[in-house]
PAZATI-896840 format. One record per atom (N, C-alpha, C): z, x negated, y negated; atom name; residue in three letters. Coordinates in Angstrom, 2 decimals, m for minus. Example, Ala and Ser with C-alpha at 12.3 -4.5 7.8 and 13.67 -1.06 7.14 Angstrom:
BEGIN
+---------+---------+---------+----+-----+
:      up :    east :   north : at :  aa :
+---------+---------+---------+----+-----+
:    7.80 :  m13.19 :    5.69 :  N : ala :
:    7.80 :  m12.30 :    4.50 : CA : ala :
:    7.80 :  m13.20 :    3.30 :  C : ala :
:    7.08 :  m12.85 :    2.25 :  N : ser :
:    7.14 :  m13.67 :    1.06 : CA : ser :
:    7.87 :  m12.90 :   m0.03 :  C : ser :
+---------+---------+---------+----+-----+
! end
This chain:
BEGIN
+---------+---------+---------+----+-----+
:      up :    east :   north : at :  aa :
+---------+---------+---------+----+-----+
:  146.12 : m162.37 :  m92.97 :  N : met :
:  145.18 : m163.39 :  m93.35 : CA : met :
:  144.35 : m163.86 :  m92.15 :  C : met :
:  144.97 : m164.04 :  m90.99 :  N : asn :
:  144.23 : m164.42 :  m89.79 : CA : asn :
:  143.17 : m163.39 :  m89.44 :  C : asn :
:  143.50 : m162.13 :  m89.63 :  N : cys :
:  142.55 : m161.07 :  m89.30 : CA : cys :
:  141.29 : m161.20 :  m90.15 :  C : cys :
:  141.44 : m161.57 :  m91.40 :  N : glu :
:  140.29 : m161.70 :  m92.28 : CA : glu :
:  139.39 : m162.84 :  m91.82 :  C : glu :
:  139.98 : m163.95 :  m91.42 :  N : arg :
:  139.18 : m165.09 :  m90.97 : CA : arg :
:  138.41 : m164.74 :  m89.70 :  C : arg :
:  139.12 : m164.13 :  m88.78 :  N : arg :
:  138.46 : m163.80 :  m87.52 : CA : arg :
:  137.35 : m162.78 :  m87.78 :  C : arg :
:  137.61 : m161.83 :  m88.65 :  N : gly :
:  136.58 : m160.85 :  m89.00 : CA : gly :
:  135.39 : m161.53 :  m89.64 :  C : gly :
:  135.63 : m162.51 :  m90.49 :  N : gly :
:  134.56 : m163.26 :  m91.12 : CA : gly :
:  133.74 : m164.02 :  m90.09 :  C : gly :
:  134.43 : m164.60 :  m89.10 :  N : arg :
:  133.76 : m165.34 :  m88.04 : CA : arg :
:  132.90 : m164.38 :  m87.21 :  C : arg :
:  133.40 : m163.16 :  m86.97 :  N : asn :
:  132.62 : m162.17 :  m86.22 : CA : asn :
:  131.33 : m161.82 :  m86.95 :  C : asn :
:  131.42 : m161.71 :  m88.27 :  N : trp :
:  130.22 : m161.43 :  m89.04 : CA : trp :
:  129.23 : m162.58 :  m88.94 :  C : trp :
:  129.73 : m163.78 :  m88.96 :  N : ser :
:  128.85 : m164.95 :  m88.84 : CA : ser :
:  128.14 : m164.96 :  m87.49 :  C : ser :
:  128.92 : m164.69 :  m86.43 :  N : leu :
:  128.31 : m164.64 :  m85.09 : CA : leu :
:  127.30 : m163.51 :  m84.99 :  C : leu :
:  127.63 : m162.38 :  m85.57 :  N : leu :
:  126.72 : m161.24 :  m85.55 : CA : leu :
:  125.41 : m161.59 :  m86.27 :  C : leu :
:  125.50 : m162.27 :  m87.40 :  N : leu :
:  124.30 : m162.68 :  m88.13 : CA : leu :
:  123.48 : m163.68 :  m87.33 :  C : leu :
:  124.14 : m164.63 :  m86.69 :  N : ile :
:  123.43 : m165.63 :  m85.88 : CA : ile :
:  122.71 : m164.96 :  m84.71 :  C : ile :
:  123.44 : m164.14 :  m83.94 :  N : phe :
:  122.83 : m163.49 :  m82.78 : CA : phe :
:  121.79 : m162.47 :  m83.20 :  C : phe :
:  122.02 : m161.82 :  m84.31 :  N : gly :
:  121.02 : m160.87 :  m84.83 : CA : gly :
:  119.73 : m161.58 :  m85.19 :  C : gly :
:  119.85 : m162.74 :  m85.84 :  N : ser :
:  118.67 : m163.53 :  m86.21 : CA : ser :
:  117.92 : m164.00 :  m84.97 :  C : ser :
:  118.66 : m164.43 :  m83.96 :  N : ile :
:  118.03 : m164.86 :  m82.71 : CA : ile :
:  117.32 : m163.68 :  m82.04 :  C : ile :
:  117.97 : m162.53 :  m82.02 :  N : ala :
:  117.37 : m161.34 :  m81.42 : CA : ala :
:  116.08 : m160.95 :  m82.14 :  C : ala :
:  116.07 : m161.03 :  m83.45 :  N : ile :
:  114.86 : m160.69 :  m84.21 : CA : ile :
:  113.75 : m161.69 :  m83.90 :  C : ile :
:  114.09 : m162.97 :  m83.80 :  N : ala :
:  113.09 : m163.99 :  m83.48 : CA : ala :
:  112.50 : m163.77 :  m82.08 :  C : ala :
:  113.36 : m163.42 :  m81.13 :  N : val :
:  112.89 : m163.16 :  m79.76 : CA : val :
:  111.99 : m161.93 :  m79.75 :  C : val :
:  112.40 : m160.86 :  m80.44 :  N : leu :
:  111.57 : m159.65 :  m80.48 : CA : leu :
:  110.23 : m159.92 :  m81.15 :  C : leu :
:  110.22 : m160.70 :  m82.22 :  N : ala :
:  108.97 : m161.04 :  m82.90 : CA : ala :
:  108.06 : m161.83 :  m81.97 :  C : ala :
:  108.63 : m162.75 :  m81.21 :  N : ser :
:  107.84 : m163.54 :  m80.25 : CA : ser :
:  107.26 : m162.65 :  m79.16 :  C : ser :
:  108.06 : m161.72 :  m78.67 :  N : leu :
:  107.57 : m160.80 :  m77.64 : CA : leu :
:  106.46 : m159.90 :  m78.19 :  C : leu :
:  106.61 : m159.45 :  m79.43 :  N : phe :
:  105.59 : m158.62 :  m80.06 : CA : phe :
:  104.29 : m159.41 :  m80.19 :  C : phe :
:  104.40 : m160.68 :  m80.63 :  N : trp :
:  103.21 : m161.52 :  m80.76 : CA : trp :
:  102.53 : m161.71 :  m79.40 :  C : trp :
:  103.32 : m161.98 :  m78.37 :  N : leu :
:  102.78 : m162.17 :  m77.03 : CA : leu :
:  102.09 : m160.90 :  m76.53 :  C : leu :
:  102.73 : m159.76 :  m76.74 :  N : ala :
:  102.13 : m158.50 :  m76.31 : CA : ala :
:  100.80 : m158.26 :  m77.04 :  C : ala :
:  100.75 : m158.56 :  m78.34 :  N : ser :
:   99.51 : m158.41 :  m79.11 : CA : ser :
:   98.42 : m159.32 :  m78.57 :  C : ser :
:   98.78 : m160.55 :  m78.27 :  N : ala :
:   97.80 : m161.51 :  m77.74 : CA : ala :
:   97.26 : m161.04 :  m76.39 :  C : ala :
:   98.13 : m160.57 :  m75.52 :  N : leu :
:   97.70 : m160.08 :  m74.21 : CA : leu :
:   96.82 : m158.85 :  m74.35 :  C : leu :
:   97.17 : m157.96 :  m75.28 :  N : leu :
:   96.39 : m156.75 :  m75.50 : CA : leu :
:   94.99 : m157.10 :  m75.99 :  C : leu :
:   94.87 : m158.10 :  m76.85 :  N : ser :
:   93.54 : m158.49 :  m77.34 : CA : ser :
:   92.70 : m159.06 :  m76.19 :  C : ser :
:   93.32 : m159.73 :  m75.24 :  N : leu :
:   92.58 : m160.23 :  m74.08 : CA : leu :
:   92.10 : m159.07 :  m73.22 :  C : leu :
:   92.92 : m158.07 :  m73.04 :  N : val :
:   92.54 : m156.91 :  m72.25 : CA : val :
:   91.39 : m156.17 :  m72.91 :  C : val :
:   91.44 : m156.01 :  m74.24 :  N : lys :
:   90.37 : m155.32 :  m74.95 : CA : lys :
:   89.06 : m156.08 :  m74.83 :  C : lys :
:   89.11 : m157.40 :  m74.77 :  N : ala :
:   87.91 : m158.21 :  m74.73 : CA : ala :
:   87.28 : m158.23 :  m73.34 :  C : ala :
:   88.02 : m157.88 :  m72.34 :  N : ala :
:   87.51 : m157.91 :  m70.98 : CA : ala :
:   86.47 : m156.81 :  m70.78 :  C : ala :
:   85.48 : m157.11 :  m69.95 :  N : glu :
:   84.46 : m156.09 :  m69.68 : CA : glu :
:   85.02 : m155.05 :  m68.71 :  C : glu :
:   84.49 : m153.84 :  m68.76 :  N : pro :
:   84.98 : m152.79 :  m67.86 : CA : pro :
:   84.74 : m153.17 :  m66.40 :  C : pro :
:   85.65 : m152.81 :  m65.54 :  N : ile :
:   85.53 : m153.13 :  m64.11 : CA : ile :
:   84.27 : m152.49 :  m63.52 :  C : ile :
:   83.93 : m151.29 :  m63.99 :  N : ala :
:   82.74 : m150.62 :  m63.48 : CA : ala :
:   81.47 : m151.40 :  m63.83 :  C : ala :
:   81.48 : m152.09 :  m64.98 :  N : phe :
:   80.34 : m152.93 :  m65.34 : CA : phe :
:   80.25 : m154.12 :  m64.38 :  C : phe :
:   81.38 : m154.69 :  m64.05 :  N : ser :
:   81.41 : m155.80 :  m63.08 : CA : ser :
:   80.88 : m155.35 :  m61.73 :  C : ser :
:   81.23 : m154.14 :  m61.31 :  N : leu :
:   80.73 : m153.61 :  m60.04 : CA : leu :
:   79.21 : m153.40 :  m60.11 :  C : leu :
:   78.73 : m152.90 :  m61.24 :  N : tyr :
:   77.29 : m152.74 :  m61.43 : CA : tyr :
:   76.59 : m154.10 :  m61.29 :  C : tyr :
:   77.16 : m155.11 :  m61.92 :  N : cys :
:   76.55 : m156.44 :  m61.88 : CA : cys :
:   76.54 : m157.03 :  m60.47 :  C : cys :
:   77.52 : m156.67 :  m59.66 :  N : met :
:   77.53 : m157.16 :  m58.27 : CA : met :
:   76.33 : m156.61 :  m57.51 :  C : met :
:   75.88 : m155.40 :  m57.87 :  N : glu :
:   74.73 : m154.80 :  m57.20 : CA : glu :
:   73.41 : m155.18 :  m57.85 :  C : glu :
:   73.46 : m155.61 :  m59.12 :  N : his :
:   72.25 : m155.94 :  m59.87 : CA : his :
:   72.41 : m157.34 :  m60.48 :  C : his :
:   72.55 : m158.32 :  m59.63 :  N : ile :
:   72.84 : m159.69 :  m60.07 : CA : ile :
:   71.77 : m160.21 :  m61.04 :  C : ile :
:   70.52 : m159.84 :  m60.82 :  N : asp :
:   69.43 : m160.31 :  m61.68 : CA : asp :
:   69.58 : m159.83 :  m63.13 :  C : asp :
:   70.31 : m158.75 :  m63.36 :  N : glu :
:   70.50 : m158.21 :  m64.71 : CA : glu :
:   71.76 : m158.76 :  m65.39 :  C : glu :
:   72.51 : m159.58 :  m64.70 :  N : cys :
:   73.80 : m160.04 :  m65.24 : CA : cys :
:   73.98 : m161.56 :  m65.14 :  C : cys :
:   73.08 : m162.32 :  m65.76 :  N : pro :
:   73.27 : m163.78 :  m65.73 : CA : pro :
:   74.49 : m164.18 :  m66.56 :  C : pro :
:   75.04 : m165.33 :  m66.27 :  N : thr :
:   76.21 : m165.82 :  m67.01 : CA : thr :
:   75.84 : m166.90 :  m68.01 :  C : thr :
:   74.64 : m167.47 :  m67.87 :  N : lys :
:   74.20 : m168.54 :  m68.78 : CA : lys :
:   73.01 : m168.05 :  m69.59 :  C : lys :
:   73.04 : m168.43 :  m70.86 :  N : gly :
:   71.96 : m168.06 :  m71.75 : CA : gly :
:   72.49 : m167.88 :  m73.16 :  C : gly :
:   71.61 : m167.57 :  m74.11 :  N : pro :
:   72.05 : m167.43 :  m75.49 : CA : pro :
:   73.00 : m166.24 :  m75.66 :  C : pro :
:   74.03 : m166.44 :  m76.49 :  N : arg :
:   75.03 : m165.39 :  m76.74 : CA : arg :
:   74.64 : m164.48 :  m77.89 :  C : arg :
:   73.56 : m164.84 :  m78.58 :  N : ser :
:   73.06 : m163.98 :  m79.65 : CA : ser :
:   71.56 : m164.24 :  m79.82 :  C : ser :
:   70.92 : m163.32 :  m80.56 :  N : val :
:   69.50 : m163.44 :  m80.85 : CA : val :
:   69.32 : m163.43 :  m82.36 :  C : val :
:   68.16 : m163.88 :  m82.82 :  N : arg :
:   67.88 : m163.89 :  m84.25 : CA : arg :
:   67.54 : m162.48 :  m84.69 :  C : arg :
:   68.21 : m162.02 :  m85.74 :  N : tyr :
:   67.94 : m160.69 :  m86.27 : CA : tyr :
:   66.59 : m160.71 :  m87.01 :  C : tyr :
:   65.80 : m159.66 :  m86.78 :  N : ser :
:   64.53 : m159.51 :  m87.50 : CA : ser :
:   64.19 : m158.03 :  m87.54 :  C : ser :
:   63.23 : m157.69 :  m88.37 :  N : ala :
:   62.77 : m156.30 :  m88.43 : CA : ala :
:   62.16 : m155.89 :  m87.10 :  C : ala :
:   61.47 : m156.82 :  m86.45 :  N : thr :
:   60.85 : m156.54 :  m85.15 : CA : thr :
:   61.93 : m156.23 :  m84.10 :  C : thr :
:   63.01 : m157.01 :  m84.10 :  N : leu :
:   64.11 : m156.76 :  m83.17 : CA : leu :
:   64.71 : m155.38 :  m83.45 :  C : leu :
:   64.96 : m155.07 :  m84.70 :  N : met :
:   65.57 : m153.78 :  m85.04 : CA : met :
:   64.66 : m152.62 :  m84.64 :  C : met :
:   63.34 : m152.80 :  m84.80 :  N : gln :
:   62.38 : m151.76 :  m84.38 : CA : gln :
:   62.46 : m151.55 :  m82.87 :  C : gln :
:   62.51 : m152.64 :  m82.12 :  N : leu :
:   62.60 : m152.55 :  m80.66 : CA : leu :
:   63.88 : m151.84 :  m80.25 :  C : leu :
:   65.00 : m152.27 :  m80.80 :  N : val :
:   66.29 : m151.67 :  m80.45 : CA : val :
:   66.31 : m150.19 :  m80.83 :  C : val :
:   65.79 : m149.87 :  m82.00 :  N : ser :
:   65.75 : m148.47 :  m82.46 : CA : ser :
:   64.88 : m147.61 :  m81.56 :  C : ser :
:   63.75 : m148.17 :  m81.13 :  N : lys :
:   62.85 : m147.44 :  m80.23 : CA : lys :
:   63.55 : m147.14 :  m78.90 :  C : lys :
:   64.22 : m148.15 :  m78.34 :  N : val :
:   64.95 : m147.96 :  m77.07 : CA : val :
:   66.07 : m146.94 :  m77.26 :  C : val :
:   66.80 : m147.04 :  m78.35 :  N : gln :
:   67.89 : m146.10 :  m78.64 : CA : gln :
:   67.36 : m144.67 :  m78.66 :  C : gln :
:   66.29 : m144.43 :  m79.41 :  N : thr :
:   65.72 : m143.08 :  m79.55 : CA : thr :
:   65.17 : m142.57 :  m78.24 :  C : thr :
:   64.40 : m143.41 :  m77.54 :  N : gln :
:   63.79 : m142.99 :  m76.28 : CA : gln :
:   64.84 : m142.61 :  m75.24 :  C : gln :
:   65.81 : m143.49 :  m75.03 :  N : val :
:   66.81 : m143.25 :  m73.99 : CA : val :
:   67.67 : m142.04 :  m74.35 :  C : val :
:   68.07 : m141.94 :  m75.61 :  N : asn :
:   68.88 : m140.78 :  m76.01 : CA : asn :
:   68.14 : m139.46 :  m75.79 :  C : asn :
:   66.82 : m139.47 :  m75.93 :  N : ser :
:   66.07 : m138.22 :  m75.74 : CA : ser :
:   65.72 : m137.97 :  m74.26 :  C : ser :
:   65.66 : m139.02 :  m73.45 :  N : glu :
:   65.27 : m138.88 :  m72.05 : CA : glu :
:   66.42 : m138.49 :  m71.12 :  C : glu :
:   67.64 : m138.88 :  m71.45 :  N : ile :
:   68.78 : m138.61 :  m70.57 : CA : ile :
:   69.51 : m137.37 :  m71.07 :  C : ile :
:   69.78 : m136.46 :  m70.14 :  N : thr :
:   70.56 : m135.26 :  m70.45 : CA : thr :
:   72.03 : m135.58 :  m70.23 :  C : thr :
:   72.86 : m135.30 :  m71.24 :  N : pro :
:   74.30 : m135.59 :  m71.07 : CA : pro :
:   74.91 : m134.77 :  m69.93 :  C : pro :
:   75.74 : m135.45 :  m69.12 :  N : arg :
:   76.40 : m134.79 :  m68.00 : CA : arg :
:   77.71 : m135.49 :  m67.72 :  C : arg :
:   78.76 : m134.71 :  m67.55 :  N : arg :
:   80.05 : m135.29 :  m67.14 : CA : arg :
:   79.97 : m135.59 :  m65.65 :  C : arg :
:   80.42 : m136.77 :  m65.30 :  N : glu :
:   80.40 : m137.17 :  m63.90 : CA : glu :
:   81.78 : m136.97 :  m63.29 :  C : glu :
:   81.83 : m136.45 :  m62.08 :  N : thr :
:   83.12 : m136.31 :  m61.39 : CA : thr :
:   83.54 : m137.66 :  m60.81 :  C : thr :
:   82.55 : m138.45 :  m60.40 :  N : val :
:   82.80 : m139.82 :  m59.94 : CA : val :
:   82.02 : m140.73 :  m60.88 :  C : val :
:   82.70 : m141.67 :  m61.51 :  N : asp :
:   82.07 : m142.52 :  m62.51 : CA : asp :
:   81.31 : m143.66 :  m61.86 :  C : asp :
:   80.00 : m143.48 :  m61.73 :  N : val :
:   79.12 : m144.51 :  m61.17 : CA : val :
:   78.17 : m144.93 :  m62.28 :  C : val :
:   78.12 : m146.22 :  m62.57 :  N : trp :
:   77.24 : m146.73 :  m63.61 : CA : trp :
:   75.85 : m146.94 :  m63.03 :  C : trp :
:   74.85 : m146.30 :  m63.66 :  N : ser :
:   73.48 : m146.37 :  m63.18 : CA : ser :
:   72.53 : m146.55 :  m64.35 :  C : ser :
:   71.33 : m147.04 :  m64.03 :  N : ala :
:   70.28 : m147.17 :  m65.05 : CA : ala :
:   69.08 : m146.35 :  m64.61 :  C : ala :
:   68.27 : m145.96 :  m65.59 :  N : asp :
:   67.05 : m145.20 :  m65.34 : CA : asp :
:   67.34 : m143.87 :  m64.64 :  C : asp :
:   68.25 : m143.10 :  m65.21 :  N : val :
:   68.61 : m141.80 :  m64.66 : CA : val :
:   68.10 : m140.70 :  m65.58 :  C : val :
:   68.03 : m139.48 :  m65.06 :  N : ser :
:   67.59 : m138.36 :  m65.90 : CA : ser :
:   68.77 : m137.66 :  m66.56 :  C : ser :
:   69.96 : m137.81 :  m65.98 :  N : ser :
:   71.17 : m137.25 :  m66.60 : CA : ser :
:   72.34 : m138.18 :  m66.29 :  C : ser :
:   73.33 : m138.16 :  m67.20 :  N : gly :
:   74.48 : m139.03 :  m66.98 : CA : gly :
:   75.40 : m139.04 :  m68.18 :  C : gly :
:   76.42 : m139.89 :  m68.09 :  N : asp :
:   77.37 : m140.01 :  m69.19 : CA : asp :
:   77.09 : m141.30 :  m69.96 :  C : asp :
:   77.98 : m141.65 :  m70.88 :  N : cys :
:   77.72 : m142.75 :  m71.81 : CA : cys :
:   77.38 : m144.07 :  m71.12 :  C : cys :
:   78.00 : m144.35 :  m69.98 :  N : asp :
:   77.71 : m145.63 :  m69.32 : CA : asp :
:   76.30 : m145.66 :  m68.75 :  C : asp :
:   75.78 : m144.51 :  m68.37 :  N : asp :
:   74.41 : m144.46 :  m67.86 : CA : asp :
:   73.39 : m144.69 :  m68.99 :  C : asp :
:   73.69 : m144.16 :  m70.18 :  N : tyr :
:   72.87 : m144.45 :  m71.35 : CA : tyr :
:   72.89 : m145.95 :  m71.63 :  C : tyr :
:   74.08 : m146.54 :  m71.61 :  N : val :
:   74.24 : m147.97 :  m71.91 : CA : val :
:   73.43 : m148.82 :  m70.92 :  C : val :
:   73.56 : m148.53 :  m69.65 :  N : met :
:   72.89 : m149.37 :  m68.66 : CA : met :
:   71.37 : m149.20 :  m68.71 :  C : met :
:   70.89 : m147.99 :  m69.02 :  N : thr :
:   69.45 : m147.77 :  m69.16 : CA : thr :
:   68.92 : m148.52 :  m70.37 :  C : thr :
:   69.63 : m148.45 :  m71.50 :  N : lys :
:   69.21 : m149.18 :  m72.71 : CA : lys :
:   69.24 : m150.69 :  m72.46 :  C : lys :
:   70.28 : m151.13 :  m71.80 :  N : arg :
:   70.42 : m152.56 :  m71.51 : CA : arg :
:   69.26 : m153.06 :  m70.65 :  C : arg :
:   68.94 : m152.31 :  m69.59 :  N : arg :
:   67.85 : m152.70 :  m68.70 : CA : arg :
:   66.52 : m152.77 :  m69.46 :  C : arg :
:   66.27 : m151.78 :  m70.30 :  N : arg :
:   65.00 : m151.76 :  m71.05 : CA : arg :
:   64.92 : m152.93 :  m72.04 :  C : arg :
:   66.04 : m153.24 :  m72.68 :  N : leu :
:   66.04 : m154.36 :  m73.62 : CA : leu :
:   65.85 : m155.69 :  m72.89 :  C : leu :
:   66.43 : m155.82 :  m71.71 :  N : ile :
:   66.22 : m157.03 :  m70.89 : CA : ile :
:   64.74 : m157.15 :  m70.54 :  C : ile :
:   64.14 : m156.05 :  m70.11 :  N : arg :
:   62.71 : m156.07 :  m69.74 : CA : arg :
:   61.82 : m156.37 :  m70.95 :  C : arg :
:   62.30 : m156.04 :  m72.15 :  N : ala :
:   61.54 : m156.30 :  m73.38 : CA : ala :
:   61.77 : m157.73 :  m73.89 :  C : ala :
:   62.64 : m158.49 :  m73.20 :  N : gly :
:   62.82 : m159.89 :  m73.56 : CA : gly :
:   64.13 : m160.25 :  m74.23 :  C : gly :
:   65.03 : m159.29 :  m74.43 :  N : ile :
:   66.33 : m159.60 :  m75.01 : CA : ile :
:   67.20 : m160.19 :  m73.90 :  C : ile :
:   67.77 : m161.38 :  m74.10 :  N : pro :
:   68.61 : m161.98 :  m73.05 : CA : pro :
:   69.84 : m161.10 :  m72.74 :  C : pro :
:   70.11 : m160.92 :  m71.48 :  N : ala :
:   71.30 : m160.13 :  m71.08 : CA : ala :
:   72.57 : m160.74 :  m71.64 :  C : ala :
:   72.58 : m162.06 :  m71.78 :  N : thr :
:   73.77 : m162.75 :  m72.28 : CA : thr :
:   74.02 : m162.49 :  m73.77 :  C : thr :
:   73.03 : m161.94 :  m74.47 :  N : ala :
:   73.19 : m161.62 :  m75.90 : CA : ala :
:   73.65 : m160.18 :  m76.09 :  C : ala :
:   73.94 : m159.50 :  m74.97 :  N : met :
:   74.40 : m158.11 :  m75.04 : CA : met :
:   75.75 : m158.00 :  m74.35 :  C : met :
:   76.51 : m157.00 :  m74.79 :  N : arg :
:   77.78 : m156.72 :  m74.12 : CA : arg :
:   78.05 : m155.23 :  m74.18 :  C : arg :
:   78.94 : m154.80 :  m73.31 :  N : val :
:   79.37 : m153.41 :  m73.28 : CA : val :
:   80.74 : m153.35 :  m73.94 :  C : val :
:   80.87 : m152.47 :  m74.92 :  N : ala :
:   82.14 : m152.32 :  m75.63 : CA : ala :
:   82.77 : m150.99 :  m75.28 :  C : ala :
:   84.06 : m151.02 :  m75.03 :  N : val :
:   84.81 : m149.81 :  m74.66 : CA : val :
:   85.63 : m149.36 :  m75.86 :  C : val :
:   85.66 : m148.06 :  m76.07 :  N : ser :
:   86.48 : m147.50 :  m77.14 : CA : ser :
:   87.07 : m146.17 :  m76.67 :  C : ser :
:   87.84 : m145.54 :  m77.52 :  N : arg :
:   88.37 : m144.21 :  m77.24 : CA : arg :
:   87.72 : m143.27 :  m78.23 :  C : arg :
:   87.20 : m142.18 :  m77.74 :  N : arg :
:   86.55 : m141.19 :  m78.59 : CA : arg :
:   87.02 : m139.82 :  m78.12 :  C : arg :
:   87.59 : m139.07 :  m79.04 :  N : phe :
:   88.12 : m137.75 :  m78.72 : CA : phe :
:   89.12 : m137.82 :  m77.56 :  C : phe :
:   89.88 : m138.91 :  m77.51 :  N : gly :
:   90.90 : m139.07 :  m76.49 : CA : gly :
:   90.39 : m139.54 :  m75.14 :  C : gly :
:   89.11 : m139.80 :  m75.03 :  N : glu :
:   88.52 : m140.24 :  m73.76 : CA : glu :
:   87.86 : m141.60 :  m73.93 :  C : glu :
:   87.71 : m142.30 :  m72.81 :  N : gly :
:   87.02 : m143.57 :  m72.85 : CA : gly :
:   85.54 : m143.37 :  m73.17 :  C : gly :
:   84.97 : m144.30 :  m73.92 :  N : his :
:   83.55 : m144.22 :  m74.31 : CA : his :
:   83.02 : m145.65 :  m74.36 :  C : his :
:   81.79 : m145.85 :  m73.92 :  N : val :
:   81.18 : m147.18 :  m73.98 : CA : val :
:   79.91 : m147.14 :  m74.81 :  C : val :
:   79.65 : m148.26 :  m75.48 :  N : val :
:   78.43 : m148.46 :  m76.25 : CA : val :
:   77.86 : m149.82 :  m75.89 :  C : val :
:   76.59 : m150.01 :  m76.21 :  N : leu :
:   75.94 : m151.30 :  m75.98 : CA : leu :
:   75.89 : m152.05 :  m77.30 :  C : leu :
:   76.23 : m153.33 :  m77.25 :  N : ile :
:   76.20 : m154.19 :  m78.43 : CA : ile :
:   75.17 : m155.30 :  m78.21 :  C : ile :
:   74.28 : m155.49 :  m79.17 :  N : val :
:   73.37 : m156.63 :  m79.17 : CA : val :
:   73.88 : m157.58 :  m80.24 :  C : val :
:   74.24 : m158.78 :  m79.83 :  N : asn :
:   74.77 : m159.78 :  m80.76 : CA : asn :
:   73.62 : m160.51 :  m81.45 :  C : asn :
:   73.64 : m160.51 :  m82.79 :  N : thr :
:   72.61 : m161.22 :  m83.55 : CA : thr :
:   73.27 : m162.20 :  m84.51 :  C : thr :
:   72.45 : m163.02 :  m85.13 :  N : asp :
:   72.98 : m163.96 :  m86.11 : CA : asp :
:   73.39 : m163.28 :  m87.42 :  C : asp :
:   73.07 : m162.00 :  m87.57 :  N : lys :
:   73.44 : m161.24 :  m88.78 : CA : lys :
:   74.53 : m160.21 :  m88.51 :  C : lys :
:   75.00 : m160.13 :  m87.28 :  N : gly :
:   76.02 : m159.14 :  m86.92 : CA : gly :
:   75.67 : m158.47 :  m85.60 :  C : gly :
:   76.34 : m157.39 :  m85.32 :  N : glu :
:   76.14 : m156.68 :  m84.05 : CA : glu :
:   75.33 : m155.41 :  m84.28 :  C : glu :
:   74.37 : m155.18 :  m83.40 :  N : ile :
:   73.63 : m153.92 :  m83.42 : CA : ile :
:   74.28 : m153.04 :  m82.35 :  C : ile :
:   74.71 : m151.85 :  m82.75 :  N : val :
:   75.40 : m150.93 :  m81.86 : CA : val :
:   74.46 : m149.82 :  m81.44 :  C : val :
:   74.36 : m149.62 :  m80.12 :  N : leu :
:   73.59 : m148.52 :  m79.56 : CA : leu :
:   74.57 : m147.56 :  m78.90 :  C : leu :
:   74.62 : m146.33 :  m79.41 :  N : asp :
:   75.61 : m145.34 :  m78.97 : CA : asp :
:   74.89 : m144.03 :  m78.71 :  C : asp :
:   75.07 : m143.45 :  m77.54 :  N : asn :
:   74.39 : m142.20 :  m77.23 : CA : asn :
:   74.88 : m141.03 :  m78.10 :  C : asn :
:   75.99 : m141.19 :  m78.79 :  N : leu :
:   76.50 : m140.13 :  m79.67 : CA : leu :
:   75.95 : m140.25 :  m81.10 :  C : leu :
:   75.10 : m141.24 :  m81.33 :  N : arg :
:   74.47 : m141.42 :  m82.64 : CA : arg :
:   72.96 : m141.42 :  m82.46 :  C : arg :
:   72.27 : m140.89 :  m83.47 :  N : arg :
:   70.81 : m140.87 :  m83.39 : CA : arg :
:   70.21 : m142.26 :  m83.49 :  C : arg :
:   70.73 : m143.06 :  m84.40 :  N : ala :
:   70.12 : m144.36 :  m84.67 : CA : ala :
:   71.06 : m145.51 :  m84.30 :  C : ala :
:   70.45 : m146.61 :  m83.91 :  N : ala :
:   71.21 : m147.85 :  m83.72 : CA : ala :
:   71.56 : m148.36 :  m85.11 :  C : ala :
:   72.69 : m149.06 :  m85.23 :  N : his :
:   73.06 : m149.56 :  m86.55 : CA : his :
:   73.65 : m150.97 :  m86.46 :  C : his :
:   73.43 : m151.72 :  m87.53 :  N : leu :
:   73.95 : m153.09 :  m87.64 : CA : leu :
:   75.32 : m153.02 :  m88.28 :  C : leu :
:   76.27 : m153.72 :  m87.66 :  N : arg :
:   77.61 : m153.77 :  m88.27 : CA : arg :
:   78.07 : m155.21 :  m88.37 :  C : arg :
+---------+---------+---------+----+-----+
! end
């Protein structure tokens, strides 16, 4: 009879510690997810290095979005088409972010499009660089934030699109 009671107590302790372990693991999972979302939101370090050399193109104050209009979409589409046709794709052995180049990789397309949009009057603060994985490799696109959503400019697509 004593063995049964002690065995019952062991099950109770196991359930209590198991519940605590599950709660701790759930908390750790939540924390890891929160930290990962912060990392995803951070801008690429190479973009920060570019901004250190081109401070005038990287203000920190200004509007975070622009008003969507047909005129804006025409401008963005024109820049997308022009830059995609002017730059020849090239894999870089050393990843240096540049604008106004004749050949380069995705970040060079992004920085050239960004510079042209800034010169056309789009606030730099209303644009951001987004990092993703494509075919197992890092890839960047330019995002223009509008009141109707984000316009994505990607050198792997013919047209800019609103999402």
